[in-house]
C-alpha positions as a printed NumPy array, in Angstrom:
array([[-29.76 , -13.137,  -8.587],
       [-26.813, -10.76 ,  -8.802],
       [-23.542, -11.436,  -7.003],
       [-24.06 ,  -8.748,  -4.348],
       [-27.3  , -10.334,  -3.169],
       [-25.724, -13.801,  -3.218],
       [-22.844, -12.562,  -1.076],
       [-25.202, -10.882,   1.38 ],
       [-27.569, -13.865,   1.72 ],
       [-24.845, -16.434,   2.333],
       [-22.868, -14.123,   4.629],
       [-25.95 , -13.344,   6.694],
       [-26.757, -17.06 ,   7.01 ],
       [-23.215, -17.787,   8.208],
       [-23.305, -14.814,  10.575],
       [-26.578, -15.93 ,  12.166],
       [-25.284, -19.492,  12.476],
       [-22.046, -18.33 ,  14.099],
       [-24.024, -16.138,  16.519],
       [-26.194, -19.101,  17.504],
       [-23.104, -21.256,  18.064],
       [-21.197, -18.432,  19.804],
       [-18.264, -18.675,  17.405],
       [-18.539, -15.315,  15.655],
       [-14.96 , -14.24 ,  16.429],
       [-13.512, -17.554,  15.219],
       [-15.56 , -17.459,  12.022],
       [-14.447, -13.856,  11.448],
       [-10.807, -14.987,  11.534],
       [-11.689, -17.852,   9.2  ],
       [-13.406, -15.558,   6.7  ],
       [-10.373, -13.25 ,   6.781],
       [ -8.248, -16.267,   5.883],
       [-10.646, -17.294,   3.099],
       [-10.686, -13.787,   1.654],
       [ -6.887, -13.585,   1.725],
       [ -6.493, -16.963,   0.017],
       [ -9.086, -16.122,  -2.65 ],
       [ -7.481, -12.729,  -3.297],
       [ -3.958, -14.109,  -3.639],
       [ -4.831, -17.319,  -5.509],
       [ -6.272, -16.531,  -8.937],
       [ -6.089, -20.204,  -9.947],
       [ -8.582, -21.052,  -7.19 ],
       [-11.028, -18.462,  -8.52 ],
       [-10.619, -19.815, -12.052],
       [-11.223, -23.396, -10.902],
       [-14.301, -22.411,  -8.884],
       [-15.728, -20.522, -11.853],
       [-15.067, -23.332, -14.343],
       [-18.285, -25.319, -14.974],
       [-16.419, -28.249, -16.545],
       [-14.672, -29.154, -13.283],
       [-16.875, -31.448, -11.224],
       [-18.25 , -30.414,  -7.853],
       [-16.53 , -33.238,  -5.958],
       [-13.124, -32.063,  -7.21 ],
       [-13.914, -28.487,  -6.199],
       [-14.95 , -29.69 ,  -2.746],
       [-11.725, -31.7  ,  -2.455],
       [ -9.688, -28.594,  -3.382],
       [-11.478, -26.436,  -0.804],
       [-11.146, -29.153,   1.818],
       [ -7.421, -29.568,   1.153],
       [ -6.79 , -25.815,   1.165],
       [ -8.639, -24.945,   4.341],
       [ -8.536, -28.045,   6.568],
       [ -6.56 , -27.181,   9.671],
       [ -6.749, -23.46 ,   8.914],
       [-10.444, -22.814,   9.575],
       [-12.931, -24.077,  12.139],
       [-15.338, -26.965,  11.534],
       [-18.247, -24.545,  11.204],
       [-16.476, -22.551,   8.527],
       [-15.322, -25.677,   6.694],
       [-18.846, -27.081,   6.613],
       [-20.11 , -23.747,   5.313],
       [-17.431, -23.543,   2.598],
       [-18.253, -27.066,   1.418],
       [-21.958, -26.181,   1.423],
       [-21.292, -23.104,  -0.723],
       [-19.321, -25.179,  -3.227],
       [-22.057, -27.833,  -3.257],
       [-24.612, -25.123,  -4.108],
       [-22.405, -24.146,  -7.088],
       [-21.439, -20.804,  -5.538],
       [-17.713, -21.486,  -5.143],
       [-16.889, -18.562,  -7.399],
       [-18.515, -16.312,  -4.772],
       [-16.324, -17.399,  -1.821],
       [-14.318, -14.181,  -1.722],
       [-17.402, -11.959,  -1.911],
       [-19.164, -13.962,   0.785],
       [-16.118, -13.665,   3.045],
       [-15.979,  -9.886,   2.511],
       [-19.715,  -9.542,   3.17 ],
       [-19.356, -11.566,   6.387],
       [-16.521,  -9.307,   7.539],
       [-18.708,  -6.246,   6.938],
       [-21.609,  -7.793,   8.874],
       [-19.243,  -8.588,  11.74 ],
       [-17.903,  -5.02 ,  11.786],
       [-21.408,  -3.546,  11.717],
       [-22.552,  -5.794,  14.571],
       [-19.488,  -4.962,  16.675],
       [-19.468,  -1.223,  15.905],
       [-16.137,  -1.283,  14.037],
       [-15.101,   0.907,  11.113],
       [-12.068,   0.391,   8.875],
       [-10.109,   3.53 ,   8.036],
       [ -7.673,   3.304,   5.125],
       [ -4.912,   5.875,   4.941],
       [ -2.623,   6.43 ,   1.943],
       [  0.384,   8.666,   2.457],
       [  3.512,   9.677,   0.596],
       [  5.732,   8.525,   3.487],
       [  5.371,   5.983,   6.28 ],
       [  3.21 ,   7.197,   9.16 ],
       [  4.624,   7.199,  12.667],
       [  2.723,   5.234,  15.337],
       [  1.893,   8.5  ,  17.124],
       [  0.392,  10.03 ,  13.977],
       [ -1.545,   6.842,  13.267],
       [ -2.967,   6.898,  16.794],
       [ -3.951,  10.585,  16.489],
       [ -5.746,   9.888,  13.221],
       [ -7.44 ,   6.82 ,  14.721],
       [ -8.729,   8.932,  17.63 ],
       [-10.058,  11.627,  15.26 ],
       [-11.962,   9.033,  13.213],
       [-13.254,   7.371,  16.406],
       [-14.511,  10.73 ,  17.7  ],
       [-16.234,  11.434,  14.381],
       [-17.865,   7.998,  13.945],
       [-18.293,   6.978,  17.599],
       [-17.057,   3.51 ,  16.624],
       [-13.942,   1.417,  17.168],
       [-11.447,   2.043,  14.379],
       [ -9.163,  -0.404,  12.587],
       [ -6.431,   1.476,  10.737],
       [ -4.951,   0.259,   7.461],
       [ -1.954,   2.39 ,   6.502],
       [ -0.137,   2.283,   3.191],
       [  2.418,   4.536,   1.594],
       [  2.882,   5.111,  -2.114],
       [  5.573,   6.708,  -4.225],
       [  2.985,   8.146,  -6.619],
       [  1.823,  10.734,  -4.09 ],
       [  3.66 ,  14.058,  -3.844],
       [  2.691,  14.723,  -0.246],
       [ -0.203,  14.77 ,   2.195],
       [ -2.619,  11.925,   2.83 ],
       [ -5.888,  10.394,   1.705],
       [ -8.227,   8.944,   4.354],
       [-11.191,   6.694,   3.51 ],
       [-13.731,   5.335,   6.012],
       [-17.425,   4.451,   5.787],
       [-18.629,   6.611,   2.904],
       [-16.208,   9.461,   3.596],
       [-13.084,  10.515,   1.76 ],
       [-10.706,  13.104,   3.181],
       [ -8.363,  14.129,   0.398],
       [ -5.489,  16.196,   1.802],
       [ -3.032,  15.36 ,  -0.964],
       [ -0.685,  17.991,  -2.292],
       [ -1.72 ,  17.122,  -5.861],
       [ -5.365,  17.923,  -5.037],
       [ -4.417,  21.376,  -3.791],
       [ -2.316,  22.025,  -6.891],
       [ -5.231,  20.955,  -9.112],
       [ -7.618,  23.303,  -7.266],
       [ -5.228,  26.199,  -7.734],
       [ -4.833,  25.372, -11.438],
       [ -8.628,  25.38 , -11.941],
       [ -8.951,  28.661, -10.045],
       [ -6.376,  30.307, -12.296],
       [ -8.027,  28.883, -15.408],
       [-11.367,  30.412, -14.36 ],
       [ -9.471,  33.655, -14.091],
       [-11.366,  34.925, -11.04 ],
       [ -8.651,  37.497, -10.465],
       [ -9.218,  39.541, -13.634],
       [-11.697,  42.352, -13.876],
       [-14.927,  41.419, -15.703],
       [-15.463,  44.874, -17.233]])
């Protein structure tokens, strides 16, 4: 079974369990914590992927890391995943759970990259535009980068709005290289 299917199966099981227990919001916060820890801690990923480290030690590591930071439901699930020798998939399962939660609650994440910091008013305007287009609640993730000349790049669902200055310059360069402005006689 490939990793994507593993992530989806385990995330769906946790999602259905959390719905039955009425703790979906709490588990969502827990899975955000798990994803953050797994992203920032490469040693944890290496340990979970190492077959020579025994399962009981992996369970002890997960228990020590997350006890007091996640709910009992999430802790039991994490220990179950490690017991099933899927500890290396913790981050992917957490991301898949977050996507299931967003789909169930009609939420879309919009990521914006800009050359300069966005003002709160501009962020709100962009959030409203995306909400009008998708008819969903929008969570904005804004980041600025020095590598961009100007403009912005907006990504949400399967859409990409590329309004970067570099993109416009590249289009003009290609148009001049095609030489559409010379007579074809």
